[in-house]
C-alpha positions as semicolon CSV with decimal commas, in nm:
position;residue;x (nm);y (nm);z (nm)
1;M;0,000;0,000;0,000
2;N;0,123;0,347;-0,073
3;G;0,026;0,663;0,107
4;G;-0,061;0,862;-0,204
5;G;-0,316;1,117;-0,090
6;N;-0,352;0,978;0,262
7;I;-0,332;1,239;0,537
8;V;-0,180;1,131;0,867
9;C;-0,068;1,302;1,187
10;V;0,256;1,246;1,381
11;T;0,272;1,391;1,734
12;G;0,602;1,499;1,885
13;A;0,737;1,500;1,532
14;S;1,077;1,651;1,609
15;G;1,176;1,353;1,827
16;Y;1,422;1,080;1,727
17;I;1,183;0,800;1,622
18;A;0,912;1,045;1,511
19;S;1,144;1,226;1,268
20;W;1,213;0,894;1,097
21;I;0,841;0,812;1,086
22;V;0,782;1,150;0,916
23;K;1,069;1,088;0,671
24;L;0,942;0,741;0,571
25;L;0,580;0,860;0,545
26;L;0,686;1,137;0,305
27;I;0,891;0,888;0,099
28;R;0,579;0,669;0,077
29;G;0,368;0,957;-0,054
30;Y;0,170;1,048;0,256
31;T;0,069;1,402;0,349
32;V;0,190;1,457;0,704
33;R;0,066;1,690;0,974
34;A;0,337;1,710;1,235
35;T;0,279;1,846;1,584
36;V;0,560;2,017;1,775
37;R;0,559;2,232;2,086
38;D;0,692;2,535;1,902
39;P;0,681;2,546;1,519
40;N;0,914;2,849;1,528
41;D;1,195;2,666;1,710
42;Q;1,425;2,604;1,414
43;K;1,650;2,369;1,609
44;K;1,349;2,138;1,645
45;T;1,194;2,185;1,300
46;D;1,461;2,257;1,037
47;H;1,551;1,890;0,993
48;L;1,185;1,809;0,928
49;L;1,135;2,091;0,678
50;A;1,448;1,975;0,491
51;L;1,309;1,622;0,427
52;D;1,228;1,512;0,072
53;G;0,863;1,592;0,001
54;A;0,830;1,825;0,301
55;K;0,769;2,135;0,093
56;E;0,466;1,980;-0,073
57;R;0,329;1,744;0,193
58;L;0,441;1,841;0,543
59;K;0,267;2,090;0,765
60;L;0,370;2,180;1,120
61;F;0,114;2,233;1,396
62;K;0,162;2,366;1,747
63;A;0,034;2,131;2,019
64;N;0,105;2,064;2,383
65;L;0,053;1,729;2,559
66;L;-0,102;1,888;2,865
67;E;-0,333;2,125;2,680
68;E;-0,665;1,961;2,614
69;G;-0,790;2,003;2,259
70;S;-0,457;2,136;2,131
71;F;-0,427;1,843;1,887
72;D;-0,774;1,890;1,733
73;H;-0,661;2,112;1,450
74;A;-0,378;1,879;1,344
75;V;-0,581;1,555;1,366
76;D;-0,899;1,676;1,193
77;G;-0,913;1,506;0,853
78;C;-0,635;1,252;0,924
79;E;-0,677;0,879;0,863
80;A;-0,411;0,774;1,110
81;V;-0,245;0,928;1,413
82;F;0,105;0,821;1,516
83;H;0,132;0,929;1,878
84;T;0,502;0,939;1,969
85;A;0,511;1,252;2,186
86;S;0,623;1,164;2,538
87;P;0,915;1,280;2,749
88;V;1,224;1,056;2,748
89;T;1,458;1,110;3,039
90;L;1,603;0,899;3,319
91;T;1,692;1,179;3,561
92;V;1,401;1,374;3,705
93;D;1,339;1,588;4,012
94;D;0,963;1,556;3,993
95;P;0,865;1,230;3,817
96;Q;0,494;1,313;3,828
97;A;0,522;1,652;3,658
98;E;0,815;1,576;3,429
99;L;0,731;1,225;3,309
100;I;0,406;1,073;3,429
101;D;0,160;1,358;3,363
102;P;0,284;1,435;3,010
103;A;0,289;1,063;2,924
104;V;-0,051;0,967;3,067
105;K;-0,251;1,287;3,022
106;G;-0,087;1,354;2,685
107;T;-0,184;1,012;2,552
108;L;-0,543;1,049;2,674
109;N;-0,555;1,401;2,532
110;V;-0,458;1,271;2,185
111;L;-0,696;0,973;2,208
112;K;-0,986;1,202;2,309
113;T;-0,916;1,412;2,002
114;C;-0,925;1,095;1,789
115;T;-1,272;1,004;1,918
116;K;-1,399;1,342;1,795
117;M;-1,267;1,302;1,440
118;S;-1,456;1,054;1,225
119;S;-1,169;1,057;0,973
120;V;-0,934;0,867;1,208
121;K;-0,927;0,496;1,123
122;R;-0,638;0,382;1,342
123;V;-0,409;0,517;1,614
124;I;-0,053;0,389;1,658
125;V;0,095;0,468;2,000
126;T;0,468;0,451;2,073
127;S;0,521;0,283;2,408
128;S;0,843;0,105;2,511
129;I;0,994;-0,229;2,609
130;A;1,007;-0,055;2,951
131;A;0,630;-0,115;2,969
132;V;0,693;-0,488;2,916
133;V;0,992;-0,606;3,120
134;A;0,988;-0,418;3,452
135;H;0,839;-0,657;3,702
136;V;0,915;-0,857;4,013
137;S;0,986;-1,197;3,858
138;V;1,348;-1,203;3,747
139;I;1,386;-1,236;3,372
140;G;1,676;-1,472;3,313
141;P;1,868;-1,596;3,008
142;N;1,602;-1,857;2,928
143;S;1,302;-1,630;2,970
144;L;1,107;-1,540;2,660
145;V;0,966;-1,190;2,656
146;D;0,657;-1,138;2,442
147;E;0,359;-0,907;2,392
148;T;0,153;-1,064;2,671
149;M;0,384;-0,925;2,941
150;F;0,324;-0,593;3,117
151;S;0,550;-0,407;3,358
152;N;0,429;-0,380;3,716
153;P;0,370;-0,016;3,822
154;N;0,435;-0,093;4,190
155;F;0,769;-0,252;4,104
156;C;0,862;0,048;3,886
157;E;0,776;0,286;4,167
158;E;0,963;0,084;4,429
159;K;1,275;0,073;4,208
160;K;1,232;0,441;4,112
161;Q;1,217;0,346;3,745
162;W;1,021;0,659;3,659
163;Y;1,053;0,633;3,281
164;A;0,926;0,273;3,286
165;L;0,646;0,382;3,519
166;S;0,541;0,665;3,286
167;K;0,533;0,430;2,985
168;T;0,348;0,157;3,176
169;L;0,080;0,390;3,316
170;A;0,036;0,566;2,981
171;E;-0,005;0,239;2,794
172;D;-0,248;0,104;3,054
173;A;-0,459;0,421;3,039
174;A;-0,451;0,409;2,658
175;W;-0,579;0,051;2,639
176;K;-0,861;0,122;2,884
177;F;-0,965;0,435;2,694
178;A;-0,936;0,269;2,351
179;K;-1,151;-0,027;2,460
180;A;-1,414;0,195;2,621
181;N;-1,430;0,417;2,311
182;E;-1,384;0,147;2,045
183;I;-1,067;0,302;1,900
184;D;-0,866;0,083;1,664
185;M;-0,536;0,127;1,849
186;I;-0,200;-0,043;1,808
187;V;0,090;-0,006;2,050
188;M;0,456;-0,033;1,954
189;N;0,707;-0,137;2,223
190;P;1,060;-0,063;2,098
191;G;1,375;-0,155;2,290
192;L;1,696;0,049;2,301
193;V;1,680;0,238;1,972
194;I;1,995;0,353;1,794
195;G;2,080;0,440;1,433
196;P;2,137;0,759;1,236
197;L;1,993;1,085;1,371
198;L;1,786;1,326;1,167
199;Q;1,763;1,585;1,445
200;P;2,071;1,799;1,526
201;T;2,087;1,710;1,896
202;L;2,167;1,395;2,091
203;N;1,886;1,188;2,235
204;L;1,903;0,956;2,532
205;S;1,934;0,621;2,354
206;V;2,199;0,729;2,101
207;D;2,395;0,884;2,388
208;V;2,463;0,524;2,494
209;V;2,670;0,482;2,176
210;V;2,858;0,807;2,247
211;D;2,949;0,666;2,589
212;L;3,063;0,339;2,434
213;T;3,291;0,521;2,188
214;K;3,455;0,686;2,489
215;G;3,528;0,348;2,643
216;K;3,250;0,379;2,902
217;D;2,994;0,112;2,969
218;P;2,684;0,319;3,051
219;F;2,460;0,036;3,169
220;M;2,730;-0,159;3,355
221;S;2,610;-0,454;3,153
222;K;2,807;-0,707;2,951
223;H;2,519;-0,747;2,712
224;Y;2,327;-0,503;2,496
225;R;2,033;-0,535;2,266
226;F;1,987;-0,260;2,007
227;V;1,717;-0,200;1,748
228;D;1,755;0,025;1,442
229;V;1,548;0,345;1,441
230;R;1,466;0,287;1,072
231;D;1,318;-0,056;1,151
232;V;1,118;0,094;1,438
233;A;0,980;0,376;1,221
234;L;0,888;0,137;0,940
235;A;0,713;-0,097;1,186
236;H;0,492;0,195;1,298
237;I;0,390;0,263;0,938
238;K;0,334;-0,105;0,856
239;A;0,112;-0,129;1,164
240;F;-0,113;0,130;1,002
241;E;-0,091;-0,015;0,651
242;T;-0,161;-0,379;0,752
243;P;-0,537;-0,419;0,805
244;S;-0,494;-0,729;1,025
245;A;-0,242;-0,560;1,258
246;N;-0,364;-0,551;1,618
247;G;-0,260;-0,522;1,983
248;R;0,102;-0,468;2,083
249;Y;0,426;-0,518;1,892
250;I;0,765;-0,560;2,056
251;I;1,036;-0,420;1,825
252;D;1,367;-0,514;1,975
253;G;1,697;-0,644;1,841
254;P;1,656;-1,020;1,797
255;V;2,026;-1,067;1,883
256;V;2,203;-0,991;2,208
257;V;2,550;-0,843;2,154
258;T;2,837;-0,843;2,402
259;L;3,060;-0,550;2,488
260;N;3,331;-0,726;2,287
261;D;3,108;-0,740;1,978
262;I;3,036;-0,368;2,012
263;E;3,403;-0,286;2,065
264;K;3,498;-0,476;1,748
265;V;3,268;-0,260;1,535
266;L;3,363;0,067;1,704
267;R;3,737;-0,007;1,673
268;E;3,707;0,062;1,300
269;F;3,644;0,425;1,389
270;F;3,837;0,440;1,716
271;P;4,139;0,211;1,677
272;D;4,262;0,253;2,034
273;L;3,922;0,204;2,196
274;C;3,898;-0,014;2,504
275;I;3,556;-0,042;2,662
276;G;3,581;-0,084;3,040
277;D;3,531;-0,453;3,098
278;D;3,662;-0,447;3,448
279;D;3,477;-0,702;3,659
280;K;3,410;-0,455;3,936
281;N;3,173;-0,287;3,691
282;H;2,964;-0,599;3,681
283;V;2,907;-0,666;4,048
284;D;2,540;-0,581;4,019
285;M;2,446;-0,843;3,763
286;K;2,081;-0,775;3,834
287;L;2,120;-0,504;3,574
288;D;2,246;-0,754;3,321
289;L;1,893;-0,831;3,219
290;V;1,902;-0,817;2,842
291;T;2,016;-1,177;2,812
292;Y;1,650;-1,282;2,794
293;K;1,510;-1,398;2,463
294;V;1,264;-1,167;2,296
295;C;0,986;-1,283;2,067
296;V;0,984;-1,068;1,753
297;E;0,771;-1,299;1,539
298;K;0,473;-1,068;1,565
299;V;0,655;-0,762;1,431
300;R;0,824;-0,977;1,162
301;S;0,474;-1,067;1,045
302;L;0,433;-0,701;0,943
303;G;0,720;-0,751;0,699
304;I;0,997;-0,608;0,918
305;E;1,344;-0,744;0,855
306;F;1,590;-0,640;1,121
307;T;1,900;-0,442;1,026
308;P;2,214;-0,620;1,156
309;T;2,350;-0,458;1,475
310;E;2,694;-0,397;1,318
311;T;2,533;-0,195;1,038
312;T;2,325;0,004;1,285
313;L;2,625;0,079;1,510
314;R;2,834;0,185;1,211
315;D;2,558;0,409;1,073
316;T;2,506;0,562;1,419
317;V;2,872;0,657;1,453
318;L;2,888;0,797;1,098
319;S;2,580;1,007;1,170
320;L;2,723;1,132;1,502
321;K;3,047;1,231;1,331
322;E;2,863;1,405;1,049
323;K;2,664;1,606;1,303
324;S;2,978;1,680;1,509
325;L;2,824;1,511;1,811
326;L;3,132;1,295;1,875
């Protein structure tokens, strides 16, 4: 299916994943209405306006997650809404105000707008693997993580995992609202997303790669699982374009890579790189959780073929260098 003539909305369009969704939608012929907090903030919008097809088929709209009705104008007349807008940060002073309210109220705000617009056929919400894997039972190397699993809000709160809590509560509220209002909603649950940046600034997940190129091991973990931002963006679009698509989709790297694997790839660019593999870093192996197996059959059924991790890492570094972020 091609998007010729279809009008869709992307919320939080200047973000990392959202920018790629906008780029791929434009390539596929869609007309895109993109919401941003401030359409006049060039640092947040120039990279969108520079995309192929943007002149003809991209329009920016001002909207705020906490302002009820502020998405109405952008969504009116759209067939699909890709709701990606949600704060991404791991360090907060006030989790409620900085993460939970914008995530939960923002999602409900967008969904309420969708119930008012008869044009909207399907809503695709960007959640996170953080809304899947944070719970009391330890997930070990033989555990299989799939779409039936939900993070436990009490566990998130107890462990002060505020980002996971915001994603879990927002997704839970979204499902309840969608069921009550008969919205055709699909939720995407990406893992740790890396790959080339379209925006000029660093985002949280790609910052992990910056740390690794400096020989740091940001998660104190011997194992990493990465997924390519281009695969994640395409999966969002396929979820709209595939009539039988439904429920949740985990989009995570099917392969676990070790610090040594990562170092091998990065050495091409940084010949004298040594990533800290000192055992004292790995005392708290509770954090070494990504050794679980993840079921990606469901997202593969949308026609997603995963980009090899080496390619993604390479492309990430090239992009960071090009943008002078390294």
